[in-house]
C-alpha positions in Angstrom: 10.7 -3.1 -21.8 11.2 -5.6 -24.5 8.2 -7.9 -24.2 4.8 -8.3 -22.6 4.2 -10.5 -19.6 2.6 -13.8 -20.4 -1.0 -14.5 -19.6 -0.2 -16.4 -16.4 1.8 -13.5 -15.0 -0.9 -11.0 -15.9 -3.5 -13.3 -14.3 -1.5 -13.3 -11.1 -1.3 -9.5 -11.0 -4.8 -8.7 -12.3 -7.2 -11.2 -13.8 -7.2 -13.9 -11.2 -6.0 -11.8 -8.3 -8.6 -11.2 -5.6 -9.1 -9.1 -2.5 -8.9 -11.6 0.4 -10.8 -11.5 3.7 -9.8 -15.0 5.2 -6.2 -16.0 5.7 -4.4 -19.3 5.9 -2.3 -19.9 9.0 1.0 -19.4 7.1 3.6 -16.8 8.1 5.1 -14.1 5.9 8.8 -13.8 6.4 10.6 -10.5 7.0 12.8 -11.4 4.1 9.8 -11.5 1.8 8.7 -8.0 3.1 12.1 -6.7 2.3 11.9 -8.2 -1.2 8.5 -6.6 -1.8 9.8 -3.2 -0.9 12.9 -3.7 -3.1 10.4 -3.8 -6.1 8.1 -1.1 -4.8 10.8 1.5 -4.5 11.4 1.5 -8.3 7.8 2.5 -9.1 7.7 6.0 -10.6 6.6 9.1 -8.6 6.6 12.8 -9.6 10.2 14.1 -9.1 11.0 10.8 -7.4 9.2 12.2 -4.3 8.4 8.6 -3.0 6.3 9.9 0.0 4.8 6.5 1.0 6.0 4.8 4.1 5.1 1.2 5.0 4.7 -0.2 8.6 4.4 -3.9 8.9 2.3 -4.9 11.8 3.1 -8.5 12.7 3.7 -9.0 16.4 0.9 -9.5 18.9 1.9 -6.2 20.6 1.6 -4.3 17.4 -1.7 -5.9 16.4 -3.0 -5.0 19.9 -2.2 -1.3 19.1 -3.9 -1.5 15.8 -7.1 -3.4 16.9 -8.9 -0.5 18.6 -8.7 1.6 15.5 -10.4 -1.0 13.3 -14.0 -0.8 12.4 -15.9 -3.7 13.9 -16.6 -5.3 10.6 -12.9 -5.3 9.7 -11.4 -6.3 13.0 -11.5 -10.1 12.8 -10.2 -10.4 9.2 -7.5 -7.8 9.8 -6.2 -9.4 13.0 -6.3 -12.8 11.4 -4.0 -11.8 8.5 -0.3 -12.6 9.1 0.7 -9.0 8.3 -1.2 -5.7 8.3 0.6 -3.1 6.3 -0.1 0.5 7.3 0.4 2.4 4.1 1.4 5.9 5.4 2.4 9.1 3.8 5.3 11.3 4.9 4.2 14.9 4.5 7.9 16.0 4.9 8.9 13.8 2.0 10.6 16.8 0.4 13.4 16.6 3.0 14.6 13.5 1.2 14.7 15.2 -2.3 18.4 16.2 -2.1 19.1 12.5 -2.1 16.3 11.3 -4.3 16.3 14.1 -7.0 19.8 15.5 -6.6 20.3 17.2 -10.0 18.3 20.3 -8.9 17.0 21.9 -5.8 13.6 20.2 -5.8 13.2 20.6 -2.0 12.6 24.3 -2.6 9.6 23.6 -4.8 7.8 22.1 -1.8 9.1 23.7 1.4 6.5 26.1 2.7 4.0 25.3 -0.1 1.4 23.3 1.8 -1.1 22.9 -1.0 1.6 21.5 -3.3 3.0 19.2 -0.5 -0.5 17.9 0.2 -1.3 17.2 -3.5 2.1 15.6 -4.2 2.1 13.5 -1.1 -1.4 12.1 -1.6 -1.1 11.4 -5.3 2.3 9.8 -5.2 1.6 8.0 -1.9 -1.5 6.4 -3.5 0.6 5.3 -6.5 3.1 3.6 -4.2 0.3 1.8 -2.4 -0.9 0.4 -5.7 2.7 -0.6 -6.6 2.9 -2.4 -3.2 -0.2 -4.5 -4.0 1.2 -5.5 -7.4 4.7 -6.3 -6.0 3.1 -8.4 -3.2 1.0 -10.3 -5.8 4.1 -10.8 -8.0 5.8 -12.4 -5.0 3.0 -14.9 -4.5 1.1 -13.1 -1.7 -2.5 -12.1 -1.5 -3.7 -8.7 -0.4 -6.8 -7.3 1.3 -6.5 -3.5 0.9 -9.0 -1.6 2.9 -10.2 1.6 4.6 -12.6 1.0 7.5 -10.4 2.2 10.3 -9.9 5.3 12.3 -6.9 7.2 10.8 -6.5 9.5 13.8 -6.3 6.5 16.2 -3.7 4.8 14.0 -1.7 8.0 13.7 -1.7 8.5 17.4 -0.7 4.8 18.1 2.0 4.5 15.5 3.1 8.0 14.2 2.8 10.4 17.1 5.6 13.0 16.9 6.3 12.3 13.2 5.3 13.7 9.9 3.8 10.4 8.8 0.0 9.9 8.5 -1.9 6.7 7.7 -3.5 6.4 4.3 -4.9 2.9 4.1 -4.3 -0.7 5.2 -3.3 -3.8 3.3 -3.9 -7.1 4.9 -1.2 -9.4 3.6 -0.6 -13.1 3.5 -1.8 -16.3 1.9 -5.6 -16.0 1.3 -8.0 -18.9 1.6 -9.4 -19.1 -1.9 -12.3 -21.3 -0.7 -13.7 -18.4 1.3 -13.7 -15.8 -1.5 -16.9 -13.8 -2.3 -18.2 -13.9 -5.8 -16.3 -11.3 -7.9 -18.0 -8.0 -8.5 -18.3 -6.6 -12.0 -16.1 -4.0 -13.5 -16.8 -1.2 -16.1 -16.3 -2.1 -19.7 -13.8 -0.1 -21.8 -16.5 2.1 -23.4 -17.8 3.0 -19.9 -14.5 4.0 -18.5 -12.2 5.0 -21.4 -12.0 7.4 -24.3 -9.6 7.3 -27.2 -9.3 10.8 -28.7 
């Protein structure tokens, strides 16, 4: 990288970006979802494992499948968002390693080693979920990442018979800035960091 992002770009990704709960009635195109993933896929993961999978819930039928799994306090804001992203993890990610990490037999590192599969899948899937939020913000969208749903119900409704399991949700669209809550504080550098 040759230069730092300017202050406006950093603000869009971090400083001024907020978690939204109320959404404008403005659609998100499939082309924009493709463009977000085209950026997300380049984010680094250990041995290029890339275990995250993204399911874009947009249609009324898909939202009806998701609704029963949502906690009561999250249902209205989730169903109002133009897109709900199920950030999932493929626990058979290692089957793709001959394609993704072809210079060595990385598949053999994982196959049959359940503790290593679990650790790599969770760690790297979480990284990719974070990359997704940043890519969506970079493309001009707002995000509302959340837990507050029944993972088992989502897995049964969307991933039955697969090796995918839900991790968390991201409500996605154009947030209503007038309905934001006051921003919560963050830890200062000296509370969260050490330079040794």
